[in-house]
Structures are given as structure tokens and as C-alpha cells.
N, C-alpha and C positions, 0 to 999 in steps of 0.2 A: 634640280634638285643637287644642293651643295653634296662633295663629298662624304663630306660628315652627316651630314644628314641620310644620305644613302647609306653610310657603316651604320648609325642606329638604326633604321630600319629594318635593314637586316638581322641587327642584332635581336632585336622583336620580333622576327619571322620566326628567330630559331629558339624561341625563348621554349620552347617543351624538350629542347635538343638537350638546353642547360639542365631541365630539371631528369631527363635520362642519364646523365653522366654523372649526378650527382649523386645520384640513387645508386649507382655503380661504381662510384665508387667507394660508398658505403658497405656495400657489399662483397668487395671484392679487399678490402680494408680487415675485415671481419671472418672471412674468408677460412673453414678449417680450424678459426680459433675455438678453443674450448669452452671459453670463455665469454665468448661474443662480447656484446656491447658493454661489457660487467667493466672492460677494461676503461672506460671511458670515466668510471668512478675508482676503481683500481690504481688508478698513475695517480692520477693527484693526491689521494689520500696519500699510499704508502709515501707519496715525497713529501707529503704534511708533515709524516708521523716524523720523520729522517728529520724534517728541518724546524720542529716540536721538540723532540729531545737535541739537537746541536745547539739553537740559536735562539729557543725558548726556554730551555730549562737552565742549560749549561752555559749560554753565553746571557742573555737573561736584557737578550733585545726588547726592547720596548711593540708594543703591537696595539698602540692608539687607546688604551682600555677595553680591549676584545679580547677573548680569549687566545690560546697564539691559535690557537688548531684553526679557531675559525677565520683567523687575520689570515694564517696562511695559505687554506683551503681557498678561500675566496677570490686569492689573487692568482691562485696556483691554476683554475678552473681557467683562466682568462688567456694566462698564458700558454697553457697545453695547447688552447686550442691553436693561438696565436704561431705559436712554434714548430706544430703537426701539422697547420695551413703552409707554412714557410716553404718546408719541408719537400711533403707533395705537391703544390704548386709549382714552383722553383724547376720541380723534374718533370712535374705534368706533360710538356710535348716533347720532350725525348723517349717519354714513358709509352708517349701512343704515336712513333712514328707513322707507323702501318697505314693508322688511320688518315694522318697527314697526309699523308704520301697520294691515297686511293682518292679520299673523298673532299669535297670542298664544304667551310662551313666556316663559321666566324673563330680564329682558332684563339679569340680569348675566354670562349667559351670553358678552354681545357683548366685555364689558372682558376674560373669561374667557380666551376664545376667542385674544385677540390677544399673550395673556403667553404662554400655554399653545404658540403657532404658535414663538412666539420663540427657545424651548428648543429647537428643532431646529437653529437658528442657531450658538445655544451650543454645542449638542453638535457640529457640523462645527467651529469656530475649534478647538474644543478638541483635537481630534485633529493641528492643527498646533503649539499646543502643546507636546502630547511630544514631538513630534519635536523642537522648538525644546528641549527636556529634552535628549533624548540626544546633540543636536550638541552644548551646550554642557557634556554629563557632569553633568550634575545628576542625583544619586539618585534614583532613586524608593521612596517608602520606602510604608511601611502609612499615613498619614497621606494620603496618597492616596484611601483608601478613605471620609474624610472630606467630599471634596469634595460630591459630591450633597446633603449638609448645609445648607452656603452656597446653593448653587445654589437648592435649595428655600424657604431666608431668603429670596432674593433676590425669586423665584418672591411671594412672601406682599406680602411689602413694593409690589412693584411693583405689583400684585391689588390693597393696600389703596387704596392713592396713584390707581388708574388708577378705580376705583370712583365715586371722587368726583371726582374730575376730570371723568368720562365725566359724570356728573351735570348738575354745572354747566355744562357746554359746551353742554347741551339749553336751558339758559334765557341763561346767560350767551355769547355767544361770543366774547367778550372771550378767554375760556379756552383757542382755540387758539392765540389769540399768543402769551400766558402760559408754556403750555408748551416751547415750544422756546427762550425765553428764560430758564427757570428752567434747564432741563438745562445749558444752557452754564454758567450760573452754578454750578450746582451738582457740577458738575467737577473743577472749581479747588478749591472746599471739599470733594472725597473724597483722598485719599492715592492717587491715582494717577500722576502724576508723578516724587511725592515721598514716604516713610515718612512717620509722623508722628512721628515720633522728629525729624524733621530741624525743626519744629513749636517754638518755645521751650514749654517744658513748664508755665508757667502757662497758656498759650491753647491745650492739648492736650483742656482738658475741651470746650472748645469746638467742636473736632472731631467728640471722641464721642457729639455731640449728633447729630451725622447719622445717622443707621442704616446710611451704606452705607461707614459711615469703617470697623465693624466685622466687613462681610462679607468687603469688600476683604483688609483685614489677617489677618482670620482662612484666608481661604482661601488667600493666599500663604504663612501657614506649616503650614497644614497639607499643602500639596503640595509645596513645598520644605523646608519643615523647617528652615528656617538659625534660627528663631527661635521661644519658645514661642508656643501657642496665645494669642491674648489673650483671656482668658476674660471679662473685667472691660468690654472694650468688646463684648465680642460679650451681656453683660447687657443692658447699655445700649440697644443695638441691637435687641434680641429685644422688651423692653419699650414703644419708642418703636416698632417695630415693628407688636406687637399693637393697639395705641393707636391707631394710624390706620390697620387693617383695621375697627377698630368704628368711627373717624369715619368712613369711607367707607360702612362697608355702614351704617349706620343714616343714614344720608345717601342715599343710593342709594336703601333702599326706603321711604323716607318721601316721593323725588320720585315713586318708578316709577312709581303709577300718572298720572301726570299725561304720562309722556314722548309715547306716542302723540297727544296735544294740541297740545303742543308746539314737535316735531323737524318 
């Protein structure tokens, strides 16, 4: 059996630990929080209200034929999951130093658990999105069935980047400061407060290199059905996503044996 096959077999053997760690992350996240999981709705909701006033009403930024609150909230759901996952998963190894130095298990389960735990928040926030669609009279079509595919895509992307950040963070503690700074800039390079059509056509290819762009635009197109699904953007996004996963996995596995000594 090859080393890669042994590693995959080890991951499968510890699959129940992944669910345990993910559930533990969920409980820790909302421990002693008065509003509990309501924050999964309140965070994108309050941000959506601010964006709707500043960019929808005052700046009059177009919203692809959708009510601006619906346009921004749908993207903020995905972005909140992505940015929070990068922050938690990127610090998952150093945050669990005692566990890593005492017990053996595939270390990749740490960032994977953070990425998996965030799906619950995304699901809770999505229930409010459905309510908004009913309120604004947006039809619910068959395209909604494609929504889990975009969530899976975002999960894979977040996991790939998180593996890289988590492994780098063990040796270079500057990463924990880089992650929030990077996500702040990254948000404005993603079509959350504006559609990609708002950007001059000669610059749109730059946004296409952002893998979250295809996910957000594709998710909106599938859920609301007001525009065709941008298969070209999705193709570019999947290509970059898989590249980042490979880079993250290679770096993670190459440095994994050093974690217990350095962390």
C-alpha cells in the first residue's frame, strides 16, 4: 500500500473523530452566548442592512434585477461562512496544541472540523434567506436544488486554503494576523455588494481569478433564476480551487510531522 493510500485509510478510520471535533467546535462557538445560533442569522442580516443603506440606497449600485437586500444577503451568507472558516481553521492547530502534542490522529481533521462546523451556521442562515425570498415574492425554482453544489464548492475551497494557513501558522505566527487582513480585502474583491457586470468588462477577468466570484455569482443565478448560471466563471473557479487544495494538502502533509515539536 502506498503512503498516500495509507494516509487516506487513516483518515477514513478516524472519520468519527471529525464529526466529534466539528460538533465540539459548534458548542464552543456558542458557549455562553445569550443569542446562541441566532448569530448565524444576525451577522449577515445586520451587515446586509448596512450595505443596503450605503450601497443600495445611497450609492445606487445595481443588483442584477433583485431587491438589494436579497442580493447582498445571499452573498453574505456564503462570505460569512468562508471568512469565519478561514479564521477558525487557520488557527485550529495552534489553538489545540495540547491535543496535538498528546494524542495521535490525522492533523488535517482540525481545519476540516472547523470547515464542517460552519456548514451548520450556513444552513441556519439559509432559512432566513428562504423567508426573504417569500417576502419579496421571488419565485423558488428547480435551480434551488443546485445550491448544495455551490456550498460544497465553497467548503472544498475553504478547506484547501485552511490547510495551507493552518500549517503555516504553526511555524509562522504572523499568519494569524494576515488572515483577518486578507479576508477584509478579499471581500471587496468579491461581487458581494455589486454584481460582476458592474465592473468594466476589461477588468472582469481579474475578478474571475478570485475563486469565490464564480461561487457567489453561480449561487445567485441558481437560487434566484434571474440570470444564466455563469459556467465559464465556475470552470475557472473550480480550476483554481483544485489547485489551492493540492497546494494546501501537499504543504500540510509535508510539514505535519513537525507540528507536535513546533506548536
